[in-house]
TORPA-4810 file (N, C-alpha, C, O; in nm, 3 decimals):
<nodes>
NODE_1_10.140_6.992_8.599_10.027_7.074_8.564_9.991_7.162_8.683_10.005_7.122_8.799_M
NODE_2_9.947_7.281_8.652_9.905_7.374_8.756_9.790_7.459_8.705_9.777_7.484_8.585_T
NODE_3_9.709_7.503_8.796_9.601_7.596_8.761_9.650_7.740_8.761_9.581_7.832_8.716_R
NODE_4_9.771_7.759_8.813_9.826_7.894_8.818_9.865_7.940_8.679_9.895_7.860_8.590_M
NODE_5_9.865_8.070_8.661_9.909_8.129_8.535_10.061_8.118_8.527_10.131_8.158_8.621_T
NODE_6_10.113_8.064_8.418_10.256_8.052_8.395_10.293_8.146_8.282_10.234_8.140_8.174_V
NODE_7_10.390_8.234_8.307_10.427_8.331_8.204_10.576_8.362_8.209_10.639_8.357_8.315_M
NODE_8_10.632_8.394_8.092_10.770_8.438_8.086_10.777_8.581_8.138_10.693_8.665_8.104_E
NODE_9_10.877_8.608_8.219_10.894_8.741_8.278_10.925_8.843_8.169_11.005_8.817_8.079_V
NODE_10_10.862_8.957_8.180_10.898_9.075_8.101_10.956_9.175_8.200_10.916_9.176_8.317_R
NODE_11_11.049_9.257_8.156_11.112_9.352_8.247_11.006_9.437_8.317_10.909_9.481_8.255_D
NODE_12_11.027_9.458_8.445_10.936_9.537_8.529_10.801_9.467_8.551_10.699_9.534_8.563_E
NODE_13_10.801_9.335_8.556_10.679_9.260_8.586_10.650_9.268_8.735_10.741_9.253_8.817_S
NODE_14_10.527_9.293_8.770_10.486_9.294_8.911_10.458_9.152_8.956_10.396_9.073_8.885_S
NODE_15_10.505_9.119_9.076_10.477_8.988_9.134_10.330_8.983_9.173_10.278_9.076_9.234_V
NODE_16_10.264_8.873_9.136_10.122_8.857_9.166_10.097_8.718_9.223_10.168_8.623_9.189_R
NODE_17_9.998_8.706_9.311_9.965_8.575_9.366_9.920_8.479_9.256_9.863_8.521_9.155_P
NODE_18_9.946_8.351_9.278_9.902_8.245_9.188_9.955_8.258_9.046_9.888_8.218_8.950_N
NODE_19_10.074_8.314_9.032_10.141_8.325_8.903_10.280_8.261_8.915_10.348_8.278_9.016_H
NODE_20_10.320_8.189_8.814_10.454_8.132_8.806_10.527_8.209_8.698_10.482_8.217_8.584_V
NODE_21_10.642_8.266_8.734_10.720_8.346_8.641_10.843_8.269_8.597_10.917_8.217_8.681_F
NODE_22_10.866_8.260_8.467_10.979_8.187_8.410_11.078_8.288_8.352_11.039_8.379_8.279_V
NODE_23_11.206_8.270_8.385_11.310_8.361_8.335_11.339_8.328_8.189_11.359_8.211_8.156_I
NODE_24_11.340_8.428_8.100_11.374_8.401_7.960_11.520_8.358_7.945_11.603_8.392_8.029_P
NODE_25_11.552_8.283_7.840_11.690_8.239_7.817_11.787_8.357_7.808_11.753_8.463_7.756_P
NODE_26_11.908_8.334_7.860_12.013_8.434_7.848_11.997_8.554_7.939_12.063_8.656_7.918_G
NODE_27_11.911_8.545_8.039_11.886_8.659_8.128_11.903_8.617_8.273_11.892_8.499_8.307_R
NODE_28_11.929_8.715_8.358_11.920_8.700_8.503_11.802_8.782_8.548_11.756_8.871_8.476_N
NODE_29_11.753_8.752_8.666_11.637_8.824_8.718_11.664_8.862_8.863_11.721_8.785_8.940_M
NODE_30_11.621_8.983_8.898_11.623_9.027_9.037_11.483_9.074_9.073_11.398_9.094_8.986_I
NODE_31_11.461_9.091_9.203_11.338_9.152_9.250_11.376_9.275_9.329_11.467_9.270_9.413_I
NODE_32_11.309_9.384_9.303_11.335_9.509_9.373_11.202_9.581_9.392_11.133_9.612_9.295_S
NODE_33_11.166_9.606_9.516_11.039_9.671_9.544_10.920_9.590_9.496_10.817_9.647_9.459_G
NODE_34_10.933_9.458_9.498_10.824_9.372_9.454_10.808_9.362_9.304_10.710_9.306_9.255_G
NODE_35_10.904_9.417_9.229_10.900_9.414_9.083_11.015_9.330_9.029_11.129_9.344_9.073_T
NODE_36_10.984_9.242_8.934_11.087_9.159_8.871_11.155_9.238_8.761_11.090_9.299_8.676_L
NODE_37_11.287_9.235_8.763_11.365_9.308_8.663_11.462_9.212_8.596_11.526_9.130_8.662_Q
NODE_38_11.473_9.222_8.465_11.562_9.137_8.388_11.693_9.208_8.360_11.696_9.328_8.333_L
NODE_39_11.802_9.131_8.367_11.936_9.183_8.340_12.006_9.087_8.245_11.976_8.968_8.245_L
NODE_40_12.099_9.137_8.163_12.173_9.047_8.075_12.258_8.951_8.158_12.307_8.987_8.265_P
NODE_41_12.275_8.830_8.108_12.357_8.731_8.177_12.493_8.724_8.110_12.503_8.739_7.988_R
NODE_42_12.597_8.702_8.189_12.732_8.685_8.133_12.729_8.574_8.030_12.663_8.472_8.049_E
NODE_43_12.801_8.594_7.921_12.799_8.493_7.814_12.891_8.375_7.844_12.875_8.269_7.783_S
NODE_44_12.985_8.392_7.936_13.075_8.281_7.968_13.080_8.260_8.119_13.030_8.343_8.196_S
NODE_45_13.138_8.151_8.160_13.151_8.120_8.301_13.027_8.050_8.355_12.936_8.015_8.280_G
NODE_46_13.026_8.031_8.486_12.913_7.965_8.552_12.792_8.058_8.553_12.805_8.177_8.579_L
NODE_47_12.677_8.003_8.526_12.553_8.079_8.532_12.477_8.035_8.655_12.419_7.926_8.657_H
NODE_48_12.476_8.116_8.756_12.408_8.085_8.882_12.285_8.174_8.895_12.275_8.257_8.986_R
NODE_49_12.193_8.155_8.803_12.073_8.240_8.797_11.988_8.230_8.922_11.928_8.329_8.963_S
NODE_50_11.982_8.112_8.983_11.900_8.096_9.103_11.965_8.166_9.221_11.896_8.236_9.295_I
NODE_51_12.096_8.149_9.241_12.166_8.222_9.347_12.148_8.373_9.328_12.121_8.445_9.423_D
NODE_52_12.163_8.418_9.205_12.151_8.560_9.172_12.014_8.613_9.214_12.004_8.718_9.278_Y
NODE_53_11.908_8.539_9.179_11.773_8.583_9.215_11.750_8.573_9.365_11.695_8.665_9.425_F
NODE_54_11.791_8.462_9.427_11.768_8.445_9.572_11.838_8.554_9.652_11.784_8.600_9.753_F
NODE_55_11.958_8.597_9.610_12.026_8.706_9.681_11.942_8.833_9.677_11.926_8.901_9.779_R
NODE_56_11.888_8.864_9.561_11.806_8.985_9.550_11.677_8.969_9.630_11.627_9.067_9.687_S
NODE_57_11.621_8.849_9.633_11.501_8.822_9.712_11.527_8.843_9.860_11.445_8.903_9.930_L
NODE_58_11.642_8.796_9.909_11.678_8.816_10.049_11.692_8.964_10.081_11.645_9.010_10.185_A
NODE_59_11.756_9.039_9.992_11.772_9.184_10.013_11.638_9.256_10.008_11.613_9.344_10.090_E
NODE_60_11.553_9.219_9.915_11.426_9.289_9.894_11.321_9.253_9.999_11.248_9.340_10.046_D
NODE_61_11.313_9.126_10.034_11.204_9.080_10.121_11.246_9.046_10.263_11.160_9.031_10.350_Q
NODE_62_11.376_9.033_10.289_11.423_9.004_10.424_11.357_8.881_10.484_11.357_8.774_10.423_G
NODE_63_11.301_8.896_10.605_11.241_8.782_10.675_11.116_8.727_10.606_11.069_8.619_10.643_H
NODE_64_11.062_8.798_10.508_10.944_8.750_10.435_10.982_8.664_10.313_10.894_8.611_10.246_K
NODE_65_11.112_8.650_10.285_11.157_8.573_10.168_11.140_8.423_10.192_11.164_8.374_10.303_A
NODE_66_11.100_8.353_10.088_11.091_8.207_10.090_11.163_8.155_9.966_11.130_8.195_9.854_I
NODE_67_11.260_8.067_9.986_11.334_8.009_9.874_11.314_7.859_9.869_11.319_7.791_9.972_G
NODE_68_11.290_7.806_9.750_11.267_7.663_9.730_11.359_7.613_9.619_11.359_7.669_9.509_V
NODE_69_11.437_7.509_9.647_11.521_7.446_9.545_11.465_7.308_9.517_11.452_7.225_9.606_V
NODE_70_11.434_7.284_9.390_11.382_7.155_9.345_11.487_7.086_9.259_11.604_7.122_9.264_L
NODE_71_11.447_6.990_9.183_11.535_6.910_9.099_11.625_6.996_9.011_11.580_7.095_8.953_S
NODE_72_11.752_6.959_9.003_11.845_7.031_8.918_11.986_6.980_8.938_12.014_6.909_9.034_G
NODE_73_12.074_7.016_8.846_12.213_6.970_8.854_12.302_7.083_8.903_12.266_7.200_8.895_T
NODE_74_12.419_7.046_8.954_12.519_7.138_9.009_12.474_7.192_9.145_12.400_7.124_9.217_A
NODE_75_12.519_7.312_9.181_12.493_7.364_9.316_12.419_7.497_9.315_12.406_7.560_9.420_T
NODE_76_12.371_7.541_9.200_12.300_7.670_9.193_12.184_7.670_9.293_12.110_7.572_9.302_D
NODE_77_12.170_7.778_9.366_12.064_7.791_9.465_12.114_7.780_9.608_12.054_7.836_9.699_G
NODE_78_12.224_7.708_9.629_12.275_7.685_9.765_12.314_7.816_9.833_12.271_7.842_9.945_T
NODE_79_12.395_7.898_9.768_12.439_8.024_9.828_12.323_8.120_9.847_12.317_8.192_9.947_L
NODE_80_12.232_8.122_9.752_12.115_8.209_9.764_12.027_8.170_9.881_11.975_8.257_9.951_G
NODE_81_12.008_8.039_9.903_11.929_7.994_10.019_11.996_8.036_10.149_11.928_8.074_10.244_L
NODE_82_12.129_8.030_10.153_12.200_8.075_10.273_12.173_8.223_10.300_12.157_8.263_10.416_E
NODE_83_12.167_8.303_10.196_12.139_8.446_10.214_11.996_8.469_10.261_11.972_8.556_10.345_E
NODE_84_11.902_8.393_10.207_11.763_8.405_10.253_11.753_8.369_10.400_11.689_8.439_10.478_I
NODE_85_11.817_8.259_10.438_11.815_8.215_10.578_11.879_8.320_10.669_11.827_8.349_10.776_K
NODE_86_11.992_8.378_10.626_12.060_8.481_10.705_11.973_8.605_10.722_11.985_8.677_10.821_A
NODE_87_11.884_8.631_10.625_11.793_8.746_10.634_11.669_8.714_10.717_11.583_8.799_10.736_A
NODE_88_11.661_8.590_10.768_11.547_8.552_10.850_11.434_8.487_10.772_11.327_8.463_10.827_G
NODE_89_11.458_8.458_10.644_11.355_8.397_10.560_11.348_8.247_10.580_11.417_8.190_10.664_G
NODE_90_11.264_8.183_10.501_11.239_8.039_10.510_11.295_7.973_10.384_11.280_8.025_10.274_I
NODE_91_11.359_7.857_10.403_11.416_7.785_10.289_11.370_7.639_10.288_11.350_7.578_10.392_T
NODE_92_11.355_7.586_10.167_11.317_7.447_10.147_11.403_7.389_10.035_11.445_7.460_9.944_F
NODE_93_11.428_7.258_10.043_11.495_7.186_9.934_11.426_7.051_9.919_11.394_6.986_10.018_A
NODE_94_11.405_7.011_9.796_11.344_6.881_9.768_11.433_6.769_9.822_11.556_6.782_9.822_Q
NODE_95_11.373_6.662_9.867_11.451_6.550_9.920_11.512_6.468_9.807_11.507_6.506_9.690_N
NODE_96_11.570_6.354_9.844_11.643_6.273_9.747_11.556_6.209_9.638_11.608_6.139_9.552_E
NODE_97_11.427_6.232_9.641_11.340_6.179_9.535_11.349_6.261_9.406_11.292_6.223_9.304_T
NODE_98_11.420_6.373_9.410_11.435_6.457_9.290_11.501_6.377_9.178_11.595_6.301_9.203_A
NODE_99_11.454_6.394_9.056_11.513_6.323_8.943_11.660_6.359_8.926_11.744_6.272_8.903_Q
NODE_100_11.691_6.486_8.938_11.829_6.536_8.936_11.850_6.600_9.073_11.804_6.711_9.097_H
NODE_101_11.919_6.529_9.162_11.919_6.570_9.302_12.039_6.651_9.348_12.049_6.680_9.467_D
NODE_102_12.132_6.688_9.259_12.252_6.756_9.308_12.224_6.897_9.361_12.289_6.939_9.456_S
NODE_103_12.130_6.971_9.302_12.098_7.105_9.356_12.035_7.095_9.494_12.083_7.159_9.587_M
NODE_104_11.927_7.016_9.512_11.871_7.008_9.646_11.967_6.942_9.746_11.971_6.982_9.863_P
NODE_105_12.043_6.842_9.702_12.138_6.776_9.793_12.243_6.876_9.841_12.280_6.875_9.959_R
NODE_106_12.292_6.962_9.753_12.389_7.065_9.790_12.329_7.162_9.891_12.395_7.200_9.988_S
NODE_107_12.205_7.202_9.869_12.138_7.295_9.961_12.120_7.233_10.099_12.141_7.299_10.200_A
NODE_108_12.081_7.106_10.103_12.062_7.037_10.231_12.195_7.021_10.303_12.202_7.044_10.424_I
NODE_109_12.300_6.982_10.232_12.432_6.963_10.294_12.485_7.094_10.351_12.549_7.093_10.456_A
NODE_110_12.461_7.204_10.285_12.510_7.334_10.331_12.439_7.379_10.458_12.492_7.461_10.533_A
NODE_111_12.320_7.327_10.482_12.241_7.368_10.598_12.281_7.292_10.724_12.231_7.323_10.833_D
NODE_112_12.369_7.195_10.713_12.408_7.114_10.831_12.514_7.180_10.910_12.558_7.127_11.012_R
</nodes>
């Protein structure tokens, strides 16, 4: 539960404080000039939506970027966190208490 406003992203949504933005199914999201933009997602292959977004966040925000990887399966987010870190941003990953810990575990292992 959160007191923040939670909403599905619409194309060209402006980032606002105390808002949680959720990517609609079948889409990728980037940030450019502080605006969230939706793009079609490939119908086949691996879907690395978090890496995709984190890369754009690193490019758009540089040292002001903050990336957080929480519970999830596979390794999505790991490469994107590396790009945020390379841009001088801050990265976090949930510890082993995550219900599905392979995403945060991958991010932590890559940082060693």
